[in-house]
C-alpha positions as CSV (number, residue, x, y, z in Angstrom):
1,M,0.0,0.0,0.0
2,T,2.9,2.3,0.9
3,N,4.7,1.6,-2.4
4,G,1.5,2.0,-4.4
5,S,0.7,5.4,-3.0
6,K,4.2,6.8,-3.9
7,A,3.9,6.2,-7.7
8,P,0.9,8.6,-8.2
9,R,2.6,11.3,-6.1
10,C,5.8,10.9,-8.1
11,L,3.9,11.2,-11.3
12,K,2.1,14.3,-10.2
13,L,5.4,15.8,-9.1
14,S,6.9,15.0,-12.4
15,C,4.0,16.7,-14.3
16,F,4.2,19.7,-12.0
17,L,7.9,20.1,-12.6
18,S,7.4,19.8,-16.4
19,L,4.8,22.5,-16.4
20,L,7.0,24.7,-14.2
21,L,9.9,24.2,-16.6
22,A,7.8,25.0,-19.6
23,F,6.6,28.3,-18.2
24,S,9.9,29.3,-16.8
25,P,11.6,32.4,-18.6
26,G,14.8,30.4,-19.3
27,F,12.9,27.6,-21.0
28,Q,10.8,30.0,-23.1
29,L,13.9,32.0,-24.1
30,S,15.7,28.8,-25.1
31,A,12.7,27.6,-27.2
32,Q,12.4,31.0,-28.9
33,N,16.1,30.9,-29.8
34,S,15.6,27.5,-31.2
35,V,12.7,28.7,-33.3
36,D,14.6,31.7,-34.5
37,T,17.5,29.5,-35.6
38,L,15.3,27.2,-37.5
39,L,13.5,30.0,-39.2
40,Q,16.8,31.5,-40.2
41,Q,18.0,28.2,-41.7
42,A,14.6,27.8,-43.5
43,R,15.1,31.2,-45.2
44,V,18.5,30.2,-46.3
45,Y,17.1,27.1,-47.9
46,E,14.3,29.2,-49.5
47,R,16.8,31.5,-51.1
48,Q,18.6,28.5,-52.5
49,E,15.1,27.2,-53.7
50,K,15.5,24.1,-51.6
51,F,11.9,24.1,-50.6
52,A,11.6,20.6,-49.2
53,A,14.6,21.3,-46.9
54,A,13.0,24.7,-45.9
55,E,9.7,23.0,-45.1
56,R,11.5,20.5,-42.8
57,E,13.0,23.4,-40.8
58,Y,9.6,25.0,-40.5
59,Q,8.1,21.8,-39.3
60,K,10.8,21.4,-36.7
61,A,10.1,24.9,-35.5
62,L,6.4,24.1,-35.1
63,E,7.3,21.0,-33.0
64,V,9.1,23.4,-30.6
65,S,6.3,26.0,-30.7
66,P,3.1,24.6,-32.5
67,D,1.2,27.9,-32.6
68,N,4.0,30.3,-33.4
69,P,2.3,32.8,-35.8
70,E,5.5,33.8,-37.6
71,T,6.4,30.2,-38.3
72,L,2.9,29.4,-39.5
73,K,3.0,32.5,-41.8
74,R,6.4,31.6,-43.2
75,L,5.4,28.0,-43.9
76,G,2.2,29.3,-45.5
77,V,4.2,31.6,-47.8
78,L,6.5,28.6,-48.7
79,Y,3.4,26.6,-49.6
80,Q,2.2,29.6,-51.7
81,T,5.5,29.7,-53.5
82,E,5.0,26.0,-54.4
83,L,1.4,26.8,-55.5
84,K,0.0,24.7,-52.7
85,F,-2.7,27.3,-52.1
86,Q,-5.1,25.2,-50.0
87,D,-2.3,24.3,-47.6
88,S,-1.2,27.9,-47.3
89,I,-4.8,29.1,-46.7
90,R,-5.2,26.6,-43.9
91,L,-2.1,28.0,-42.1
92,F,-2.9,31.6,-42.7
93,R,-6.4,31.2,-41.3
94,K,-5.0,29.4,-38.3
95,V,-2.9,32.5,-37.6
96,L,-5.8,34.9,-38.1
97,V,-8.1,33.0,-35.7
98,A,-5.7,33.9,-32.9
99,Q,-4.4,37.3,-34.2
100,P,-6.8,38.8,-36.9
101,Q,-4.3,41.5,-37.8
102,F,-1.0,39.7,-37.6
103,A,1.5,41.4,-39.9
104,E,0.8,40.8,-43.6
105,V,-1.1,37.5,-43.2
106,N,-4.3,38.9,-44.6
107,F,-2.3,40.0,-47.7
108,Y,-0.8,36.5,-48.2
109,L,-4.2,34.9,-47.6
110,G,-5.6,37.2,-50.3
111,V,-2.8,36.2,-52.7
112,S,-3.6,32.5,-52.1
113,Y,-7.3,33.0,-52.8
114,F,-6.3,35.0,-55.9
115,G,-4.2,32.0,-57.0
116,L,-7.3,29.8,-56.7
117,N,-9.4,32.4,-58.6
118,D,-11.6,32.9,-55.5
119,L,-11.8,36.6,-56.3
120,G,-14.4,37.5,-53.7
121,S,-12.3,36.0,-50.8
122,A,-9.2,37.6,-52.2
123,V,-10.7,41.1,-52.3
124,E,-12.1,40.7,-48.8
125,S,-8.6,39.6,-47.5
126,F,-6.9,42.5,-49.2
127,H,-9.3,45.0,-47.7
128,K,-8.6,43.5,-44.2
129,E,-4.9,43.9,-44.8
130,L,-5.3,47.5,-45.8
131,A,-7.1,48.1,-42.5
132,T,-4.0,47.0,-40.5
133,S,-1.5,49.6,-39.2
134,H,1.2,48.6,-41.7
135,P,-0.2,46.8,-44.7
136,H,2.0,45.0,-47.2
137,P,3.4,47.4,-49.8
138,K,2.0,45.4,-52.7
139,C,-1.5,45.0,-51.2
140,R,-3.2,47.7,-53.3
141,Y,-1.5,46.3,-56.4
142,Y,-2.9,42.8,-55.9
143,L,-6.3,44.2,-54.9
144,A,-6.4,46.1,-58.2
145,L,-5.6,42.9,-60.1
146,A,-8.4,41.0,-58.3
147,L,-10.8,43.9,-58.9
148,Q,-9.8,43.9,-62.6
149,S,-10.5,40.1,-62.8
150,Q,-14.0,40.8,-61.4
151,G,-14.5,43.3,-64.2
152,R,-14.5,46.3,-61.7
153,M,-12.2,48.4,-63.8
154,D,-13.0,51.8,-62.2
155,D,-12.3,50.3,-58.7
156,A,-9.1,48.7,-60.0
157,I,-7.8,52.0,-61.5
158,A,-8.7,53.8,-58.3
159,Q,-6.6,51.4,-56.2
160,L,-3.6,51.7,-58.7
161,N,-3.8,55.5,-58.5
162,K,-3.6,55.2,-54.7
163,Q,-0.7,52.8,-55.0
164,V,1.2,55.1,-57.3
165,A,0.5,58.1,-55.1
166,E,2.0,56.2,-52.1
167,N,4.9,54.8,-54.2
168,P,5.6,56.8,-57.4
169,K,8.4,54.4,-58.4
170,D,6.3,51.3,-58.4
171,A,6.9,50.2,-62.0
172,D,4.5,47.3,-61.8
173,A,1.6,49.5,-60.7
174,L,2.4,52.1,-63.3
175,Y,2.5,49.4,-66.0
176,Q,-0.9,47.9,-65.0
177,L,-2.4,51.4,-64.7
178,A,-1.2,52.2,-68.2
179,R,-2.6,48.9,-69.6
180,M,-6.0,49.4,-68.0
181,H,-6.3,52.9,-69.3
182,K,-5.2,51.7,-72.8
183,N,-7.7,48.9,-72.8
184,A,-10.5,51.1,-71.6
185,S,-9.6,53.6,-74.3
186,L,-9.6,50.9,-77.0
187,R,-13.0,49.7,-75.9
188,A,-14.4,53.3,-76.0
189,I,-12.9,53.9,-79.5
190,Q,-14.5,50.6,-80.8
191,M,-17.9,51.6,-79.3
192,L,-17.6,55.1,-80.9
193,H,-16.7,53.4,-84.3
194,D,-19.7,51.1,-84.0
195,L,-21.9,54.0,-83.3
196,D,-20.8,56.0,-86.3
197,A,-17.5,55.3,-88.2
198,D,-17.6,58.7,-89.9
199,S,-18.5,60.8,-86.8
200,F,-16.8,64.1,-85.9
201,Q,-15.9,62.7,-82.5
202,L,-14.1,59.6,-83.9
203,H,-12.1,61.6,-86.5
204,A,-11.1,64.2,-83.9
205,L,-10.1,61.5,-81.4
206,M,-8.1,59.5,-84.0
207,G,-6.4,62.8,-84.9
208,E,-5.2,63.2,-81.3
209,I,-4.1,59.5,-81.1
210,Y,-2.1,59.9,-84.3
211,T,-0.5,63.1,-83.0
212,D,0.5,61.3,-79.8
213,Q,2.1,58.6,-82.0
214,E,3.8,61.3,-84.1
215,R,1.9,60.2,-87.2
216,Y,1.4,63.8,-88.2
217,P,0.1,63.4,-91.8
218,D,-2.5,60.8,-90.6
219,A,-3.4,63.2,-87.8
220,I,-4.0,66.1,-90.2
221,T,-6.1,63.9,-92.5
222,K,-8.3,62.9,-89.5
223,Y,-8.6,66.5,-88.3
224,R,-9.7,67.7,-91.7
225,A,-12.2,64.9,-91.9
226,A,-13.5,66.1,-88.5
227,L,-13.8,69.7,-89.8
228,A,-15.7,68.4,-92.9
229,R,-18.3,66.8,-90.5
230,R,-18.5,69.9,-88.3
231,P,-17.1,73.0,-90.0
232,E,-18.0,75.3,-87.1
233,A,-16.0,73.3,-84.5
234,T,-13.4,75.4,-82.7
235,G,-9.9,74.2,-81.8
236,I,-9.3,71.9,-84.8
237,H,-7.3,74.5,-86.8
238,Y,-5.0,74.8,-83.7
239,L,-4.5,71.0,-83.6
240,I,-3.7,70.9,-87.4
241,G,-1.3,73.8,-86.9
242,V,0.5,71.8,-84.2
243,A,0.8,68.8,-86.5
244,Y,2.3,71.0,-89.3
245,W,4.6,72.7,-86.8
246,A,5.9,69.4,-85.5
247,Q,7.0,68.5,-89.1
248,N,8.6,72.0,-89.5
249,H,6.1,72.9,-92.2
250,L,6.0,76.4,-90.9
251,T,4.0,78.1,-93.7
252,E,1.2,75.6,-93.4
253,A,1.3,75.7,-89.6
254,E,1.2,79.6,-89.6
255,N,-1.9,79.5,-91.8
256,E,-3.7,77.1,-89.5
257,F,-2.7,79.1,-86.3
258,L,-4.0,82.3,-87.9
259,L,-7.3,80.6,-88.5
260,A,-7.2,79.4,-84.9
261,L,-6.4,83.0,-83.8
262,K,-9.7,84.2,-85.3
263,E,-11.5,81.8,-83.1
264,D,-9.7,82.9,-79.9
265,P,-7.4,86.0,-80.4
266,N,-5.9,85.9,-76.9
267,N,-5.2,82.2,-76.7
268,A,-1.7,81.9,-75.1
269,M,-0.6,78.8,-76.9
270,T,-1.7,79.9,-80.4
271,N,0.2,83.2,-79.9
272,L,3.2,81.3,-78.6
273,Y,3.4,79.1,-81.7
274,L,3.0,82.1,-84.0
275,G,5.7,83.8,-82.0
276,D,8.0,80.8,-82.4
277,I,7.4,80.7,-86.2
278,A,8.1,84.4,-86.5
279,V,11.3,84.0,-84.5
280,K,12.4,81.2,-86.8
281,Q,11.6,83.4,-89.8
282,R,13.6,86.2,-88.1
283,K,10.5,88.5,-88.1
284,F,11.3,89.8,-84.7
285,P,8.9,92.8,-84.4
286,E,6.0,90.6,-85.4
287,A,7.2,87.9,-83.0
288,L,7.1,90.4,-80.1
289,I,3.5,91.1,-80.7
290,Y,2.5,87.5,-80.5
291,L,4.8,86.7,-77.5
292,R,3.6,89.7,-75.5
293,T,0.0,88.5,-76.1
294,A,0.9,85.0,-74.9
295,G,2.7,86.4,-71.9
296,A,-0.4,88.4,-70.8
297,E,-2.2,85.1,-70.3
298,R,0.7,82.8,-69.3
299,P,3.6,84.9,-68.0
300,R,5.5,82.0,-66.4
301,M,6.1,79.8,-69.5
302,A,9.7,79.0,-69.8
303,Q,9.4,78.7,-73.6
304,L,7.9,82.2,-73.7
305,H,10.9,83.8,-72.0
306,L,13.3,81.7,-74.2
307,L,11.6,83.0,-77.4
308,L,11.7,86.5,-76.0
309,G,15.4,86.1,-75.3
310,K,16.0,84.9,-78.9
311,C,13.9,87.8,-80.2
312,Y,15.7,90.5,-78.3
313,H,19.0,88.9,-79.2
314,G,18.0,89.1,-82.9
315,L,17.0,92.8,-82.3
316,K,20.4,93.5,-80.9
317,E,19.1,94.3,-77.4
318,P,21.4,92.2,-75.2
319,E,20.3,93.5,-71.8
320,K,16.6,92.6,-72.5
321,A,17.7,89.3,-74.0
322,E,19.8,88.5,-70.9
323,A,16.9,89.3,-68.6
324,E,14.5,87.0,-70.5
325,L,16.9,84.2,-70.8
326,I,17.7,84.3,-67.1
327,K,13.9,84.1,-66.5
328,A,13.7,81.1,-68.9
329,G,16.4,79.3,-66.9
330,E,14.6,80.0,-63.6
331,E,11.3,78.7,-65.0
332,D,12.9,75.5,-66.4
333,P,16.3,74.8,-64.6
334,T,16.7,71.6,-66.8
335,D,16.7,73.3,-70.2
336,P,20.2,73.9,-71.6
337,Q,19.1,76.3,-74.4
338,P,19.0,79.6,-72.4
339,H,22.5,79.0,-71.1
340,Y,23.9,78.5,-74.7
341,I,22.4,81.7,-75.9
342,L,23.5,83.5,-72.8
343,A,27.0,82.3,-73.5
344,Q,26.8,83.8,-77.0
345,I,25.5,87.1,-75.6
346,Y,28.3,87.3,-73.0
347,R,30.9,86.5,-75.6
348,E,29.6,89.3,-77.8
349,M,29.8,91.6,-74.7
350,N,33.4,90.5,-74.2
351,D,32.5,88.9,-70.8
352,S,34.6,85.7,-71.3
353,E,34.2,84.6,-67.7
354,S,30.3,84.7,-67.8
355,S,30.4,83.1,-71.2
356,A,32.5,80.2,-70.0
357,R,30.2,79.8,-66.9
358,E,27.1,79.6,-69.1
359,L,28.8,77.1,-71.5
360,A,29.7,74.9,-68.6
361,I,26.1,74.9,-67.4
362,F,24.9,74.2,-70.9
363,K,27.2,71.2,-71.2
364,K,26.1,69.8,-67.8
365,L,22.4,70.1,-68.6
366,S,22.8,68.8,-72.1
367,D,24.6,65.7,-70.8
368,A,21.9,65.2,-68.2
369,A,19.2,65.5,-70.9
370,K,20.9,62.9,-73.0
371,A,21.2,60.5,-70.1
372,K,17.5,60.9,-69.3
373,K,16.5,60.3,-72.9
374,L,18.5,57.2,-72.9
375,Q,17.0,56.0,-69.7
376,Q,13.5,56.7,-71.0
377,A,14.2,54.7,-74.2
378,E,15.4,51.8,-72.1
379,E,12.3,51.9,-69.9
380,A,10.1,52.1,-73.0
381,F,11.8,49.0,-74.4
382,T,11.4,47.1,-71.2
383,E,7.7,48.0,-71.0
384,S,7.2,46.9,-74.6
385,Q,8.9,43.6,-73.8
386,K,6.5,43.1,-70.8
387,E,3.5,43.8,-73.0
388,N,4.6,41.4,-75.7
389,H,4.9,38.6,-73.1
């Protein structure tokens, strides 16, 4: 009887000591260190794309701490990488039951739902992620993709606009935003064509599109077709003038701008183009009239002050030319042209030091402009490659 009563007491004591040990700070610290080590090793395996080895490390970590939310999340992300979306969802949901706003789990849950084409659940999860204090940086982007897949284009574009506002350098968001706008534009053009293939609106719109594509002869043809449908329409002569000006057909451009000027005599841009043409034709007194009219409406245009500087330089009024070119440089600090002309003016005034300074600025800005143009060309090529794939 004595021996029999000792066994239960020993067992109870053993259980008590185990529980005491489990809840002791030293044991918990040791367990957490072990989990951290295993997670670190798992990440190493993930970077090496040794996913099976990484999974084993995560499973070991869960044996030490079965409900550790970070381990569950990381294993869920691993399953997601392997396209095991159902397994990842099970783990993400387990985390969220205990901690509904655990860092980024709602986002990853949404991505898994999106992978399964469960768009409603994906959108719901992304919205929950956005409600957290620090949502995943790509949450709005993936929300936009899910909304697009639901056919909710306006909502998708709204989310991408917010994403770009928060991160202007998010190339993926900018790419998707451009694609959505392009697709919406193409659908609208097709609808307009189906409504009336010879409408004023369609011809005018196609003229603008061809202008954007630098297909100026085609643009002019479309603008003239638009005028044939609606001769009283204002603004079309101005657009035709711009297309001629872009091809350096100055006489034709001038004729169209003069017609546009009859429609709106004080229009700043029409007067600016006419001033530019007059400067190129060295009709400086005539250019001054147009440029002063443009300046009355839009006094802070850099191009206005540049043309005035050229005009005064041509009229042999160096002080006035200098003042206008300095203003041009202030309005557009990236434009090298004012500095080149200033260098000429200072050389003519025998101010070699100022001339050398302006030439140095001109060279620096010219080099920067060339580098920017090269970068833009490379980015355009990259975007075209993405679209082709």
